[in-house]
C-alpha positions in Angstrom: 9.0 26.5 -19.8 10.3 26.7 -16.2 11.6 23.4 -15.0 9.5 22.1 -12.0 11.4 21.8 -8.8 11.1 19.1 -6.1 12.7 19.4 -2.7 13.2 16.1 -0.8 13.5 16.3 3.0 16.0 13.5 4.0 18.6 11.7 2.1 17.8 8.1 3.1 17.3 5.3 0.7 13.7 6.4 -0.1 14.7 10.0 -0.7 17.5 9.1 -3.0 15.3 6.6 -5.0 12.5 9.2 -5.3 15.0 11.9 -6.3 16.4 9.7 -9.1 13.0 8.8 -10.4 11.8 12.4 -10.4 15.0 13.5 -12.2 14.3 10.9 -14.8 10.9 12.5 -15.2 12.4 15.9 -15.9 12.2 17.5 -12.4 15.0 19.6 -10.9 15.7 17.9 -7.6 17.3 19.0 -4.4 17.8 16.5 -1.6 18.3 18.1 1.9 20.0 15.8 4.4 20.3 17.1 8.0 23.2 14.7 8.8 26.8 14.4 7.7 26.2 11.5 5.3 23.5 10.3 3.0 21.7 6.9 3.3 19.7 7.4 6.5 19.6 4.2 8.5 21.5 2.4 5.6 24.8 3.9 6.5 28.3 2.8 7.4 31.2 3.2 9.9 34.9 2.6 9.2 37.7 2.2 11.7 41.2 0.8 11.4 40.5 -1.1 8.2 37.1 -2.5 9.4 34.0 -1.6 7.5 30.5 -1.9 9.0 27.0 -1.4 7.7 25.2 0.4 10.6 21.6 -0.5 9.4 20.2 -3.3 7.2 22.4 -6.3 6.9 20.8 -8.2 4.0 18.2 -7.5 1.3 15.3 -9.6 0.0 13.4 -9.4 -3.3 16.5 -8.2 -5.2 14.5 -7.6 -8.4 13.0 -4.5 -6.8 16.5 -3.0 -6.5 17.1 -3.9 -10.2 13.8 -2.2 -11.1 15.0 1.1 -9.6 18.2 1.1 -11.7 16.2 0.1 -14.8 13.7 2.9 -14.2 16.5 5.5 -14.3 18.1 4.0 -17.4 20.8 2.0 -15.8 21.7 -1.6 -15.0 22.3 -2.8 -11.4 24.9 -5.2 -12.6 27.1 -2.2 -13.7 27.1 -0.9 -10.2 26.6 -3.7 -7.6 27.6 -7.3 -7.0 24.5 -8.8 -5.3 25.2 -12.3 -4.0 23.0 -14.9 -2.2 23.7 -15.8 1.4 24.1 -19.5 2.0 23.1 -20.8 4.5 20.7 -18.0 5.3 21.3 -18.2 9.0 21.9 -20.3 12.1 19.5 -20.5 15.1 20.7 -21.2 18.6 18.4 -21.9 21.6 19.0 -21.9 25.3 18.4 -25.6 25.6 21.3 -26.3 23.3 19.3 -26.9 20.1 20.9 -25.4 17.0 20.5 -25.7 13.3 21.1 -23.9 10.1 18.6 -22.5 7.6 19.5 -24.3 4.4 18.7 -22.7 1.0 17.6 -26.2 -0.2 14.0 -26.9 0.6 14.5 -30.7 0.9 17.4 -30.1 3.4 15.3 -27.6 5.3 12.4 -30.0 5.5 14.7 -32.6 6.9 15.7 -30.2 9.6 12.0 -29.5 10.4 11.4 -33.3 10.5 14.1 -33.8 13.1 12.7 -31.1 15.3 9.1 -32.5 15.1 7.9 -34.7 12.2 4.4 -33.3 12.5 5.7 -29.9 11.5 6.7 -30.9 8.0 3.1 -30.6 6.9 2.7 -27.5 9.1 5.6 -25.8 7.4 4.3 -26.5 3.9 0.9 -25.2 4.9 2.5 -22.1 6.4 4.4 -21.5 3.1 1.1 -21.9 1.2 -0.5 -19.3 3.5 2.5 -17.0 2.8 2.2 -17.5 -0.9 -1.5 -16.6 -0.9 -0.8 -13.5 1.1 2.1 -12.5 -1.2 0.0 -12.9 -4.3 -2.7 -10.6 -2.8 -0.3 -8.0 -1.5 1.9 -7.7 -4.5 -1.1 -6.8 -6.7 -2.6 -4.4 -4.2 -0.8 -3.3 -1.0 2.8 -3.4 -2.2 2.4 -1.6 -5.5 -0.2 1.1 -4.9 -1.2 4.0 -2.6 -4.0 3.1 -0.2 -6.0 6.1 -1.6 -6.3 4.2 -4.9 -8.2 1.4 -3.2 -10.5 -0.4 -3.9 -10.6 -1.1 -7.7 -12.7 -3.8 -9.3 -9.5 -5.7 -10.0 -8.5 -5.4 -6.3 -11.9 -6.9 -5.2 -11.3 -9.8 -7.5 -7.8 -10.3 -6.0 -9.1 -9.9 -2.4 -11.5 -12.8 -2.9 -8.5 -15.1 -2.6 -7.5 -13.6 0.8 -6.9 -16.6 3.1 -9.3 -15.6 5.9 -9.0 -18.7 8.0 -5.3 -18.3 9.1 -4.4 -14.9 7.5 -6.9 -12.9 9.5 -6.0 -12.9 13.1 -3.1 -12.9 15.5 0.3 -13.7 14.1 1.5 -15.9 17.0 -1.7 -17.8 17.1 -1.4 -18.6 13.4 2.2 -19.8 13.9 1.1 -22.0 16.9 -1.6 -23.6 14.7 1.0 -24.6 12.2 4.0 -25.7 14.4 4.3 -28.0 17.4 8.0 -27.6 18.0 8.7 -24.7 20.4 11.9 -24.0 18.5 10.1 -23.5 15.3 7.4 -21.5 16.9 10.0 -19.1 18.3 11.8 -19.0 15.0 8.7 -18.0 13.0 7.6 -15.6 15.8 10.7 -13.7 15.1 9.6 -12.3 11.7 7.4 -9.4 12.9 10.5 -8.0 14.5 11.6 -7.3 10.9 9.1 -4.4 11.0 9.8 -3.6 14.7 6.8 -5.3 16.1 5.7 -8.1 18.5 4.5 -11.4 17.2 1.9 -11.5 20.0 0.3 -8.2 18.8 0.7 -8.3 15.0 -1.8 -9.4 12.4 -1.3 -12.8 10.8 -0.9 -11.3 7.4 2.8 -10.6 8.4 3.3 -14.3 7.5 4.1 -13.0 4.1 7.5 -11.9 5.5 8.9 -15.4 6.2 7.4 -16.6 2.9 9.5 -13.9 1.0 12.7 -14.9 2.8 12.2 -18.7 2.5 11.2 -18.6 -1.2 13.3 -15.7 -2.6 16.3 -16.0 -0.1 18.5 -13.4 1.5 21.1 -11.4 -0.5 24.2 -9.4 0.4 25.9 -6.6 -1.6 29.6 -7.3 -1.9 31.5 -4.6 0.0 28.6 -3.9 2.3 25.0 -2.7 1.7 26.2 1.0 1.8 27.6 0.3 -1.7 23.9 0.7 -2.8 23.8 4.2 -1.3 27.2 5.1 -2.9 26.0 3.9 -6.3 22.8 6.0 -6.0 24.8 9.1 -5.0 27.0 8.6 -8.0 24.0 8.4 -10.3 22.4 11.4 -8.6 25.5 13.5 -9.1 25.7 12.5 -12.8 22.1 13.7 -13.2 22.8 17.1 -11.6 20.7 16.4 -8.5 21.6 18.9 -5.9 22.8 17.0 -2.8 23.0 19.0 0.4 24.4 17.8 3.7 23.9 19.5 7.0 20.7 21.0 5.6 18.2 20.6 8.3 14.7 21.4 7.2 12.7 22.9 10.0 9.6 24.1 8.2 7.5 23.3 5.1 6.2 26.5 3.6 2.8 26.8 2.0 0.3 29.2 0.7 -3.5 28.7 0.1 -3.1 25.0 0.9 -0.3 24.4 -1.5 3.4 23.9 -0.7 5.7 26.6 -1.8 9.0 25.3 -0.5 11.0 24.6 2.7 12.9 26.6 5.3 16.2 25.4 6.7 17.5 25.8 10.2 19.8 28.5 9.2 16.9 30.6 7.8 17.5 29.8 4.1 14.3 29.2 2.1 14.2 26.8 -0.9 11.3 27.2 -3.4 9.6 24.1 -4.5 6.6 23.0 -6.5 6.6 19.6 -4.7 8.0 18.6 -1.3 8.7 15.0 -0.5 9.1 14.0 3.2 11.7 11.2 3.6 12.0 11.7 7.4 9.5 10.4 10.0 6.0 11.3 8.8 5.0 12.2 12.4 7.3 15.2 12.2 5.3 16.9 9.4 2.5 18.6 11.5 5.2 20.5 13.4 6.9 21.4 10.2 3.6 22.8 8.9 3.3 24.8 12.1 0.1 23.1 13.3 -0.7 24.0 16.9 -1.6 20.4 18.0 1.4 18.7 16.5 2.5 16.0 19.0 4.7 13.6 17.0 4.7 9.9 17.3 3.5 8.8 20.7 5.5 6.1 22.6 2.6 3.6 22.5 2.6 3.8 18.7 6.3 3.3 18.1 8.1 0.4 16.6 11.0 -1.1 18.5 14.4 0.5 18.5 17.6 -1.4 19.1 21.0 -1.7 20.9 23.7 -2.2 18.3 27.4 -3.1 18.9 29.8 -2.8 15.9 32.7 -5.0 16.8 36.0 -5.3 14.9 37.5 -8.6 16.1 41.3 -9.2 15.8 41.1 -12.9 15.1 39.5 -14.8 12.3 36.5 -17.0 13.3 35.6 -19.5 10.5 33.1 -21.2 12.7 30.7 -18.2 12.5 27.8 -18.0 9.9 27.0 -14.8 8.1 23.7 -14.5 10.1 22.9 -16.1 13.5 20.1 -15.7 16.0 20.7 -16.5 19.7 17.2 -16.8 21.2 16.2 -15.8 24.7 14.8 -18.3 27.3 11.3 -16.8 27.4 10.2 -15.0 24.1 6.8 -13.9 25.4 8.4 -12.4 28.5 10.9 -10.6 26.3 8.2 -8.9 24.3 6.2 -8.0 27.4 9.3 -6.2 28.7 9.7 -4.4 25.3 6.1 -3.3 24.8 4.3 -3.5 28.2 7.1 -2.5 30.7 9.0 -0.6 28.0 12.4 -1.7 29.4 15.4 -3.4 27.8 15.0 -7.2 28.3 16.7 -9.0 31.1 17.4 -11.9 28.7 17.5 -10.4 25.1 17.4 -12.4 21.9 20.6 -11.4 20.1 21.2 -11.1 16.3 24.8 -11.5 15.1 25.7 -10.6 11.6 29.3 -11.4 10.4 29.6 -10.2 6.8 33.3 -10.9 6.8 32.3 -14.6 6.6 30.9 -14.0 3.1 33.7 -11.7 1.8 36.9 -10.4 3.2 37.1 -6.8 1.9 35.4 -5.5 5.0 38.3 -6.5 7.3 42.0 -5.5 7.3 43.3 -9.0 6.5 42.7 -11.1 9.7 39.7 -10.6 11.9 35.9 -10.3 11.6 33.3 -7.6 11.5 30.4 -8.3 13.8 27.1 -6.4 13.9 25.5 -7.4 17.2 21.9 -6.3 17.9 19.2 -6.7 20.5 15.7 -5.2 20.4 15.0 -2.2 22.7 12.0 0.0 23.4 11.8 3.4 21.7 11.4 5.6 24.8 12.1 9.3 25.1 12.8 9.0 28.9 15.7 6.5 28.7 19.0 8.3 29.2 21.2 5.6 27.8 24.0 7.0 29.9 27.2 5.0 30.5 25.7 2.9 33.2 22.5 1.9 31.3 24.5 1.2 28.1 27.0 -0.9 30.0 24.3 -3.0 31.7 22.5 -3.6 28.4 25.7 -4.7 26.7 26.4 -7.0 29.7 23.1 -8.7 29.1 23.8 -9.1 25.4 27.1 -10.8 26.1 25.6 -12.9 28.9 23.1 -14.3 26.4 25.8 -15.0 23.8 28.0 -16.8 26.4 25.1 -18.9 27.7 24.4 -19.9 24.1 28.0 -21.0 23.4 29.2 -18.0 21.4 33.0 -17.6 21.5 34.3 -15.1 24.0 35.4 -12.2 21.9 35.5 -9.3 24.4 39.3 -9.6 24.8 39.8 -9.6 21.1 37.9 -6.4 20.2 40.0 -4.1 18.1 37.4 -1.4 17.4 33.9 -0.9 18.9 31.0 1.5 18.4 27.8 1.3 20.3 24.5 2.6 19.0 21.8 3.1 21.6 18.2 4.0 20.9 19.0 7.6 21.9 21.9 7.8 19.5 19.8 6.3 16.7 17.0 8.7 17.4 19.3 11.7 17.6 21.2 10.8 14.4 18.2 10.1 12.3 15.5 12.2 13.9 13.4 9.2 14.8 11.2 9.5 17.9 12.8 7.5 20.6 14.9 5.7 18.0 11.8 3.9 16.6 13.5 2.3 13.6 10.3 1.6 11.6 8.2 4.6 12.7 4.9 3.1 13.9 4.6 -0.6 15.0 2.5 -3.0 13.1 0.1 -4.0 15.9 -3.4 -4.2 14.6 -4.8 -3.6 11.2 -4.7 0.2 11.4 -1.0 0.4 12.1 0.0 -2.5 9.8 -1.9 -1.4 6.7 -3.0 2.2 7.2 0.3 4.0 7.5 0.5 7.7 6.4 -0.4 7.7 2.7 2.2 8.7 0.1 0.2 11.8 -0.9 -0.9 14.2 1.8 -4.7 14.4 2.1 -4.9 18.1 2.9 -1.8 19.9 1.6 -1.3 20.1 -2.2 2.2 19.2 -3.4 3.2 17.4 -0.2 4.2 13.7 -0.5 5.9 11.1 1.6 8.4 8.3 1.0 10.3 5.9 3.2 9.7 3.4 6.0 7.3 5.5 8.0 4.8 5.8 5.2 3.1 3.2 2.9 3.9 0.4 2.3 6.2 0.3 5.4 9.7 -0.4 6.6 12.4 -2.6 5.0 14.6 -1.8 2.1 12.4 -3.3 -0.7 9.3 -1.7 0.6 11.1 1.7 0.9 12.0 1.4 -2.7 8.4 0.5 -3.6 7.3 3.6 -1.7 9.6 5.7 -3.9 8.0 4.2 -7.0 4.4 4.7 -5.7 5.1 8.3 -4.6 6.8 9.4 -7.9 3.9 7.8 -9.9 1.5 9.9 -7.8 3.5 13.0 -8.5 3.5 12.3 -12.2 -0.3 11.8 -12.0 -1.2 14.9 -9.9 1.5 17.5 -10.6 1.7 19.2 -13.9 5.1 18.9 -15.6 
């Protein structure tokens, strides 16, 4: 019998994971990546012996990554060295307060006690809330397509949904658990992990800090792009066709069923199944629908301004992860989502992987990934003047918070603006997570993994269910390939 063929649009993490799972099921797979390298936002940049991850900087729930390797008949330990990050991070505030996030719960509780003794109980209650949300979500939201809901077993699980604090505004829930303004600002940060504002997101996102605090943060030795390189090696060994500079401009169909895709150069590739690993909002235009409008600015998650800095001198005083908070967090998010401008005083994230292992630097020096949130606008030019002003504000926050002056020690530098991110990865305005998670519709009703109208059309990646973040992207690949196995004849 003829082997069934799947074409995957986009060679990001979700596309590679879906391709490997489909190949394991016996499908002939072609992955079309419009750019010059695979990995999507999980990519890398090298210069003068410095090596940088350009996207995610740590992973959580490492067993989900191990599950992918096991599903394709391999063992993650044969490919990657996944190591815990200790301490997980350092937090620095404008008033001079600073502390580290210890991996030890007793040590962390002592830090909480020093900030405000009343918050020890609040933190434990907040963890309990996160645990309840996690137990509900892992049995429903994280493992299955929304179209499969509800089942009787789901209804039994949902009876344990913590309605009192888990059903409302995220920031308000944080404020009800913590008195310390520093701890409120720290826990308000977690919705930014999915490109959203704590003041607009649902309280169920409290599951994010629970996952980090209980399961920790992990780093892949040599950089997170090692994961992509391992998946590419496995794909090549399984005869998956990997095509770079293959920009898909149209999804072809007949009688409501996909028949293949058409590339920008006019080439057509026949397919029994098409899997979209790009932004889901681009699909209507690819189908030739007259009213296709893409992802509107008001629906977009945040983008970011990223500086990749190779520093000449070694800086042992740095932690692997550090957050330098702004003076006025509420004002910062009002600028990002109401005024849609880069903040005057941005919160700055500094990731220094060279503090955990030295293979990413040429002997001496440090690799710094410096990021501040930015709006995902189409209208922003991000010309030289706008980029320079945004970088000035980032360095101003770092200097005001006591970060060492590194500008004179920069050996290599690469700046990623929202426009560059959007252009490189075909994301509207550079929206890193597709839609934001403001309100229940956007947080929990993302585009489903199986198209409702077009047969043979599926979705995978951060813009579809269950959402952005490396573990959830891998879960989307699992959900999508299980749906293909169920609905498409082998």
